[in-house]
C-alpha positions in Angstrom: -5.9 -1.1 23.6 -2.2 0.0 22.8 -2.3 2.6 20.1 0.3 2.7 17.4 2.5 5.8 17.1 1.7 7.2 13.6 2.8 10.9 13.5 6.1 11.6 15.3 8.3 11.3 12.2 8.3 10.9 8.5 8.2 7.2 7.5 11.3 7.2 5.6 13.6 9.1 8.2 16.6 6.9 8.5 18.2 9.3 11.0 15.5 8.6 13.5 15.1 5.0 13.3 17.7 3.6 10.7 19.4 1.7 13.4 22.7 2.3 15.0 24.8 2.6 12.1 26.6 5.8 12.0 26.2 6.7 15.7 29.8 6.4 16.9 30.4 9.4 19.5 26.6 10.6 19.3 24.3 10.9 21.8 21.1 8.9 22.5 18.3 10.1 20.1 15.3 11.7 21.7 13.0 9.9 19.5 14.7 6.5 20.6 14.3 7.6 24.1 10.8 8.6 23.7 9.6 5.3 21.7 11.2 3.2 24.7 9.4 5.6 27.1 6.1 4.9 25.4 6.5 1.4 24.8 9.1 -0.2 27.1 10.9 -3.5 26.0 12.0 -6.4 28.1 15.6 -7.5 27.5 14.4 -11.0 28.1 11.8 -10.8 25.3 14.7 -9.9 22.7 16.8 -12.8 23.9 13.7 -15.3 23.2 14.0 -14.6 19.5 17.6 -15.6 19.8 16.9 -18.8 21.8 16.9 -21.4 19.2 20.2 -20.2 17.8 22.4 -20.7 21.0 25.0 -22.9 19.3 25.9 -20.7 16.3 25.8 -17.3 18.4 28.1 -19.5 21.2 30.3 -20.0 18.2 30.5 -16.6 17.1 31.4 -15.3 20.8 34.3 -17.7 20.9 35.3 -16.8 17.3 35.3 -12.8 18.2 37.3 -13.6 21.7 39.7 -15.8 19.6 40.2 -13.1 16.9 41.0 -10.4 19.4 43.4 -12.4 21.5 45.2 -13.8 18.2 45.4 -10.2 17.0 47.3 -9.0 20.1 50.0 -11.3 19.4 51.1 -9.3 16.0 53.0 -6.4 18.1 54.8 -8.9 20.3 56.1 -10.7 17.2 57.2 -7.4 16.0 58.9 -6.7 19.1 61.0 -9.9 19.0 61.6 -9.5 15.2 63.2 -6.0 15.7 64.9 -6.5 19.2 66.1 -10.1 18.5 65.8 -11.8 15.2 67.4 -8.8 12.9 70.0 -7.7 15.2 71.4 -11.2 15.5 70.8 -11.9 11.8 68.9 -15.3 13.2 67.4 -16.3 9.9 65.6 -19.3 11.5 64.0 -16.9 13.9 63.1 -14.3 11.4 61.5 -17.1 9.3 59.3 -18.3 12.5 58.4 -14.9 13.4 57.3 -13.6 9.9 55.4 -17.2 9.3 53.6 -16.5 12.7 52.6 -13.1 11.7 51.3 -14.5 8.2 49.5 -17.2 10.2 47.8 -15.0 12.4 46.4 -12.8 9.4 45.2 -15.9 7.7 43.5 -17.3 10.7 41.9 -14.0 11.8 40.6 -13.5 8.2 39.3 -17.1 8.3 37.6 -16.5 11.4 36.1 -13.3 10.1 34.6 -15.0 7.4 33.0 -17.6 9.5 31.8 -15.1 12.0 30.2 -13.1 9.3 28.1 -16.2 7.9 26.8 -17.4 11.2 26.0 -13.9 12.5 24.4 -13.1 9.3 22.7 -16.4 9.0 21.2 -15.9 12.5 20.2 -12.3 12.1 18.5 -13.1 8.7 16.5 -16.0 10.2 15.3 -13.7 13.2 14.5 -10.8 10.8 12.4 -13.3 8.6 10.6 -14.6 11.7 9.8 -11.0 12.9 9.1 -9.9 9.3 6.5 -12.4 8.3 5.0 -12.5 12.0 4.5 -8.8 11.8 2.8 -8.9 8.2 0.7 -11.9 9.1 -0.2 -10.1 12.3 -1.0 -6.8 10.4 -3.4 -9.0 8.2 -5.5 -9.9 11.2 -5.9 -6.2 12.4 -9.3 -4.8 11.9 -10.2 -2.0 9.2 -10.1 0.8 12.1 -6.6 0.2 12.6 -5.7 1.1 9.0 -8.0 3.9 8.8 -6.2 5.7 11.6 -2.6 4.6 10.6 -0.5 5.9 7.7 0.5 3.5 5.0 4.0 4.9 4.8 4.4 4.2 8.6 3.6 0.5 8.1 5.7 0.1 5.2 8.5 1.8 7.3 8.2 -0.9 10.2 8.2 -3.5 7.7 11.0 -2.3 5.6 13.3 0.3 7.2 13.1 -0.9 10.9 13.5 -4.6 9.9 16.6 -3.7 7.6 17.9 -1.6 10.4 17.5 -4.5 12.9 19.6 -6.6 10.8 22.6 -4.3 11.4 21.8 -4.8 15.2 21.8 -8.6 15.0 24.8 -9.0 12.9 26.7 -5.9 13.7 25.9 -4.2 16.8 26.0 -7.1 19.2 29.1 -8.6 17.5 31.0 -5.1 17.6 30.1 -4.6 21.3 31.6 -7.9 22.0 34.6 -7.3 20.0 35.3 -3.9 20.9 35.1 -4.7 24.6 37.5 -7.8 24.2 40.0 -5.8 21.9 40.0 -2.8 24.5 40.5 -5.0 27.4 43.2 -7.2 25.9 45.0 -4.2 24.2 45.2 -2.3 27.6 46.6 -5.5 29.2 49.3 -5.9 26.4 50.1 -2.0 26.7 50.9 -2.4 30.4 52.6 -5.7 29.8 54.8 -4.0 27.2 55.5 -0.7 29.2 53.5 0.5 32.0 54.9 4.4 31.5 53.7 4.5 27.7 50.2 3.1 28.9 50.0 5.8 31.6 50.6 8.5 29.0 48.3 6.9 26.6 45.4 7.0 29.5 46.2 11.0 30.0 46.2 11.7 26.5 43.2 9.4 25.2 40.4 11.2 27.1 40.4 14.8 25.4 40.9 13.2 22.2 37.8 11.1 22.7 35.9 14.0 23.8 37.1 16.2 20.8 36.0 13.3 18.3 32.5 13.0 20.1 31.8 16.6 19.9 32.7 16.8 16.2 30.6 13.4 15.7 27.5 15.1 17.4 27.8 18.3 15.3 27.6 16.0 12.1 24.8 14.0 13.5 22.6 17.1 13.8 23.3 18.5 10.3 22.9 14.9 8.9 19.5 14.4 10.6 18.4 17.5 9.0 19.2 16.2 5.7 17.6 13.2 6.2 14.3 14.6 7.3 14.6 16.9 4.1 15.3 13.9 1.8 12.2 12.2 3.5 10.0 15.0 2.7 11.2 15.1 -0.8 10.6 11.3 -1.0 7.1 12.0 0.1 6.6 14.8 -2.4 7.7 12.5 -5.3 5.6 9.4 -4.1 2.4 12.2 -3.8 3.1 13.9 -6.7 4.1 11.4 -9.6 1.7 8.9 -8.5 -1.3 8.2 -11.0 -3.7 10.0 -8.8 -1.4 12.8 -7.9 -0.4 13.4 -11.4 -3.9 13.5 -12.2 -5.0 15.8 -9.3 -2.1 18.2 -10.2 -3.2 18.6 -13.9 -6.9 19.0 -13.0 -5.8 21.7 -10.3 -3.2 23.4 -12.4 -0.7 23.1 -9.4 2.4 21.6 -11.4 4.1 25.0 -11.2 3.6 25.3 -7.5 4.5 21.6 -6.8 7.8 22.1 -8.8 8.5 25.3 -6.7 8.1 23.4 -3.6 10.4 20.5 -4.6 12.9 23.0 -5.9 12.9 24.6 -2.4 13.3 21.1 -0.8 16.3 20.5 -3.2 17.9 23.7 -2.4 17.7 22.9 1.3 19.0 19.5 0.8 21.8 20.7 -1.2 23.1 23.0 1.6 22.6 20.4 4.3 24.6 18.1 2.2 27.5 20.4 2.0 27.3 21.1 5.6 27.2 17.5 6.4 30.4 16.8 4.3 32.1 19.6 5.7 31.4 18.5 9.3 32.4 14.9 8.3 35.5 16.2 7.0 36.2 18.2 10.2 35.8 14.8 12.0 38.2 13.1 9.7 40.5 15.9 10.3 40.2 15.7 14.0 40.8 11.7 14.0 43.8 12.3 11.9 44.9 14.8 14.2 44.7 12.5 17.3 46.2 9.6 15.3 49.2 11.8 14.6 49.5 13.5 18.0 49.4 10.4 20.1 52.3 8.4 18.5 54.3 11.8 18.3 53.9 12.1 22.0 54.8 8.4 22.7 57.8 8.9 20.7 58.9 11.9 22.6 58.3 10.2 25.8 60.3 7.1 24.8 63.2 9.5 23.5 63.5 11.1 26.8 66.2 9.5 28.9 64.2 10.4 32.2 61.2 8.8 30.7 62.2 6.1 28.6 63.5 3.5 31.2 65.6 1.7 29.0 63.2 1.0 26.3 63.9 -1.0 23.1 63.2 -0.1 19.7 60.9 -3.2 19.4 58.9 -2.3 22.6 58.3 1.1 21.2 57.1 -0.1 17.6 54.8 -2.9 19.4 53.4 -0.4 21.9 52.5 2.0 19.0 51.0 -0.5 17.2 48.8 -1.5 19.9 47.9 1.8 21.0 47.0 2.6 17.2 44.5 -0.2 17.5 42.9 1.1 20.7 41.2 4.2 19.7 38.4 2.9 17.2 37.3 0.0 19.7 37.5 2.3 22.6 35.2 4.7 20.8 32.8 1.9 20.2 32.8 0.9 23.9 31.8 4.5 25.0 29.1 4.3 22.6 27.4 1.1 24.0 24.9 3.2 25.5 23.9 4.8 22.3 24.1 1.5 20.2 21.8 -0.3 22.9 19.4 2.7 23.1 19.0 2.6 19.3 18.7 -1.1 19.0 16.1 -1.3 21.9 14.1 1.4 20.2 13.9 -0.8 16.8 12.7 -3.8 18.6 10.2 -1.6 20.4 8.6 -0.3 17.2 8.3 -4.0 15.9 7.1 -5.2 19.4 4.5 -2.0 19.4 2.5 -3.3 16.4 3.1 -7.2 17.6 1.2 -6.2 20.9 -1.7 -4.8 19.3 -4.7 -7.2 19.8 -6.3 -8.7 16.7 -10.1 -8.3 17.6 -11.5 -10.4 14.5 -9.8 -13.8 14.9 -10.4 -17.3 14.0 -12.5 -19.5 16.8 -10.4 -21.6 19.2 -13.2 -24.5 18.1 -14.3 -23.4 14.5 -17.7 -25.1 13.5 -17.4 -26.7 10.1 -19.9 -25.1 7.5 -20.9 -27.8 4.9 -23.5 -27.8 2.3 -23.9 -24.0 2.4 -27.5 -22.8 1.6 -26.8 -19.2 2.2 -29.9 -18.1 4.6 -28.8 -15.0 6.8 -29.9 -13.9 9.9 -29.3 -10.8 12.3 -30.7 -11.1 15.8 -31.1 -7.7 17.8 -27.6 -6.7 16.4 -26.3 -3.3 17.8 -22.6 -2.1 16.6 -20.5 1.0 18.0 -17.3 2.1 16.3 -14.5 2.2 18.7 -14.1 5.7 19.9 -17.5 6.7 18.8 -20.3 8.2 21.4 -23.3 6.6 19.3 -24.4 3.3 17.9 -24.0 2.9 14.0 -26.7 0.0 14.3 -29.0 -0.7 17.0 -31.4 -3.5 17.6 -31.5 -4.7 13.9 -33.3 -8.0 13.1 -33.4 -9.3 9.6 -33.9 -12.5 8.0 -32.7 -13.2 4.4 -33.7 -16.6 3.2 -31.4 -18.6 0.9 -31.2 -17.4 -2.8 -33.2 -14.3 -1.9 -32.4 -10.6 -2.5 -32.2 -8.1 0.3 -31.8 -4.4 -0.5 -30.7 -1.9 2.0 -31.6 1.7 1.4 -31.1 4.9 3.3 -29.7 8.2 3.8 -25.8 8.6 4.3 -24.7 7.6 7.5 -27.7 5.4 8.0 -25.7 2.2 8.7 -26.0 0.4 5.3 -22.2 -0.1 4.7 -21.8 -0.8 8.5 -24.3 -3.6 8.1 -22.6 -5.0 4.9 -19.1 -5.2 6.8 -21.0 -7.1 9.6 -22.0 -9.8 6.9 -18.2 -10.3 5.8 -17.1 -10.0 9.3 -15.2 -6.7 8.8 -16.6 -5.9 12.2 -18.1 -8.0 15.0 -21.3 -6.9 16.7 -21.3 -5.1 20.0 -24.4 -7.2 20.8 -26.7 -9.6 19.2 -25.6 -12.1 16.4 -25.0 -12.6 12.6 -25.5 -16.0 11.4 -25.1 -17.9 8.2 -27.4 -21.1 8.1 -27.9 -20.8 11.6 -24.0 -20.8 12.5 -22.7 -17.3 14.1 -20.0 -15.8 12.0 -17.7 -15.8 15.2 -17.7 -19.7 15.2 -16.5 -19.7 11.6 -13.1 -19.5 10.4 -12.2 -16.1 8.4 -11.1 -18.2 5.4 -14.6 -20.1 5.5 -16.4 -16.8 5.8 -14.5 -15.1 2.8 -15.4 -18.2 0.6 -18.9 -17.9 1.4 -19.5 -14.1 1.2 -18.3 -12.3 -1.7 -18.4 -8.5 -1.6 -18.4 -6.1 -4.6 -17.9 -2.5 -3.4 -17.9 0.9 -5.1 -14.4 1.2 -5.0 -12.8 -1.9 -6.8 -9.1 -2.5 -6.0 -6.8 -4.0 -8.5 -3.1 -5.0 -8.5 -0.6 -3.4 -10.6 -0.6 -6.8 -12.3 -2.0 -8.8 -15.2 -5.8 -9.4 -15.5 -5.4 -12.9 -14.9 -3.3 -12.4 -11.9 -5.8 -10.0 -10.4 -8.7 -12.5 -11.0 -6.5 -15.5 -9.5 -6.6 -13.4 -6.3 -9.9 -14.9 -5.7 -8.6 -18.4 -6.8 -5.0 -19.0 -7.2 -5.6 -22.7 -8.5 -8.1 -21.4 -11.1 -7.8 -22.5 -14.4 -7.5 -20.5 -17.6 -11.0 -22.0 -18.6 -12.4 -20.9 -15.3 -11.1 -17.7 -15.4 -12.7 -17.0 -18.8 -15.9 -18.3 -17.7 -16.0 -15.8 -15.1 -15.2 -12.9 -16.9 -17.8 -13.8 -19.5 -20.3 -14.1 -16.7 -19.3 -10.4 -15.7 -19.8 -9.4 -19.2 -15.7 -8.3 -19.6 -14.3 -11.4 -21.5 -14.9 -9.9 -25.0 -13.1 -6.7 -24.1 -10.3 -8.6 -22.7 -9.6 -11.0 -25.7 -9.8 -7.6 -28.0 -6.7 -6.6 -26.2 -3.3 -7.1 -27.7 -2.2 -8.9 -24.8 -5.3 -10.6 -23.6 -5.7 -11.7 -20.1 -1.8 -11.0 -19.6 -2.6 -7.4 -20.2 -1.4 -5.0 -17.1 -4.2 -3.3 -15.5 -1.9 -0.3 -14.3 -1.6 1.2 -10.9 -4.8 0.7 -9.1 -6.6 -0.3 -12.6 -6.2 3.1 -14.2 -5.8 1.6 -17.8 -9.5 0.7 -17.5 -12.5 2.9 -17.2 -14.7 2.6 -13.8 -17.3 0.2 -15.2 -14.5 -2.1 -16.6 -13.0 -2.1 -13.3 -16.2 -3.0 -11.3 -16.7 -5.8 -14.0 -13.0 -7.2 -13.6 -13.8 -7.0 -9.7 -17.0 -8.8 -10.1 -15.3 -11.5 -12.3 -13.1 -12.1 -9.3 -16.0 -12.5 -7.0 -17.5 -14.8 -9.4 -14.4 -17.1 -9.8 -14.5 -17.5 -6.2 -17.9 -18.5 -6.4 -19.8 -17.6 -3.2 -23.2 -18.4 -2.0 -23.7 -14.9 -0.8 -23.1 -11.7 -2.5 -22.9 -8.3 -0.9 -23.0 -5.4 -3.3 -22.0 -2.2 -1.6 -23.2 0.4 -3.8 -21.2 -1.1 -6.8 -22.7 1.2 -9.4 -23.2 4.3 -7.7 -20.2 5.9 -9.4 -20.8 5.0 -12.7 -22.5 6.7 -15.5 -25.9 5.6 -16.9 -24.9 3.8 -19.7 -22.2 2.0 -17.8 -24.1 1.1 -15.0 -26.5 -0.7 -17.3 -23.6 -2.8 -18.4 -22.5 -3.8 -14.9 -26.1 -4.1 -13.5 -26.5 -6.7 -16.4 -23.4 -8.4 -15.1 -24.7 -8.2 -11.5 -28.2 -9.6 -12.4 -26.4 -12.3 -14.0 -24.2 -13.2 -11.0 -27.3 -13.1 -8.4 -28.7 -15.7 -9.8 -28.6 -18.9 -7.4 -27.1 -16.7 -4.6 -28.3 -14.8 -1.6 -27.8 -11.2 -2.3 -27.5 -8.2 -0.1 -27.5 -5.0 -2.2 -26.9 -1.5 -1.1 -28.4 0.7 -3.5 -27.8 4.2 -4.2 -30.1 4.3 -7.5 -33.6 2.8 -6.2 -34.2 1.6 -9.8 -31.9 -1.1 -9.4 -33.2 -2.8 -6.5 -37.2 -2.6 -7.3 -37.2 -6.6 -8.1 -35.6 -7.2 -4.5 -37.5 -9.8 -2.5 -37.2 -7.7 0.5 -36.2 -4.0 1.0 -35.0 -2.6 4.6 -35.1 1.1 5.0 -32.2 2.2 7.4 -32.3 5.6 9.2 -29.8 6.6 11.8 -28.9 2.9 12.4 -32.5 1.5 13.0 -35.0 -0.2 10.6 -37.6 2.4 9.6 -39.3 0.6 7.1 -39.4 -3.0 5.2 -41.3 -4.6 2.5 -41.3 -5.1 -1.2 -40.9 -2.1 -3.6 -44.8 -2.0 -4.4 -45.6 -2.3 -0.5 -43.0 0.6 0.4 -44.5 2.8 -2.5 -48.0 2.3 -1.4 -47.5 2.9 2.3 -46.2 6.3 1.6 -43.5 6.3 4.0 -39.5 7.1 4.2 -39.0 4.8 0.9 -41.7 6.4 -1.1 -40.2 9.6 -0.2 -36.7 8.4 -1.6 -38.4 7.3 -4.8 -40.1 10.5 -5.4 -37.1 12.5 -5.0 -34.9 10.7 -7.4 -37.6 10.8 -10.0 -37.6 14.5 -9.3 -33.9 14.8 -9.8 -33.8 12.5 -12.7 -36.5 14.9 -14.5 -34.6 18.0 -13.5 -31.6 16.3 -15.0 
């Protein structure tokens, strides 16, 4: 399986994967080259993205060529205006030439607007397809992918890389075509005007180009360091000023330490920004000197009787105008390799994730699940996490009749949460089968499973949105009456209506405006609103105090009625009335029975009960 690259660079380092903008005169980025070496990209795969847009792209290409050719006519018009029309005082010719020059400007401007509109429209459509395709594909990734991949890296590829690719599509490709056309056309026009001056330009331009590229490389080095420092600062801000980060800094008393670290980063950024601006000023100064020296040498060459060859003033002015517009596109042509490498690296980063296989997918021919009863069966189930050297579950066989309650107990690492994950198909068993009403989960669609199996875990995740929006995650079409009924069932309705904004109250980042017990009841209300036939409770009350646990447990007991329930219990007192208790030990079933049967047997479960009684008594 292809593994994502998750630690090469900070997630917000635009200098390293921010696209080809600002790379004129620079060398290929080592990071871009490494990306392409690790995940090569076929050019044909990229062109396939643009295949549906052949017509507008063909028009853009024609407009680029036409704009470049039309733009070359202006210096020739100036030549005739100076050499012919003005000396002869030919008003009619002057008017025609001036009108032609104005027309060229208008036509060029109109062509530019149309070109921008078409290229931007195509670029946005391609980016939309990539953005939505990548987001949808990441939704199908297994949980193991998210545990080994930084969230910032995912955000970077979906935002920074896609945004940079917009520049590739709308600017890089068109600028390459425009620069190449302009350089070729301008060179031909210069030779046509004066081969002597054209030869002089060919001699003078190379050292000027090399000098400019050297200064650009210097600036790029400084700018890269500045952008990395800025990325570090952004990470510090995100980590330190989030709700969790602020809470941690206060309880650890690390505010002064964080402030000192941020001050050091800011100071470093200040020095780098000054150096970057200075390097940029040197680059601009170098280009200004180049732009001044080359015309001066041309005037000197034209002014010498031995080298002028009877050149007219109009020819000299026209040639200088052509030569002046050659430098920038020539620099662009010389940077094509850098542009292409940077662009290919961006596509490589997106394709790298798109090429990751989605291991948990819908079947080709899903089996419909109607009249759901909610019976669960595990047959000889074995599961091993990717990269692990031992089985997390081994040869598990359990039957849970519809409407009954199964409790799973055992020490940390015994496989309880893993088994719960198999029931909601967060994982597929390495061998064996998990069925609902006799149908293997792998034969059901993921949407069907999520509608039948509801999970309430120890960590309830709430969006930074209103209470009603959080609840409607489970059922977008739910009415206000259904939402209130679900909240009442979860014993949270009275609290909600007592708030000034009621169900429109914002829960805050990760639900921090509410206590742990209130968050759990909101999460439970969300599941009740979905109305699943099977309820999986993954230590839903283990992190709560006793009084809060009792309130949440009452809500859970009400929610369990009429549903098949699989409860992972930390406090054994909450599962004494379960129809069946399974004790797991290192991924195997060690004991099974009711509470009374297992206590009487005096085995592992009885030992756990005694241990908890001793702990409670000591407290």
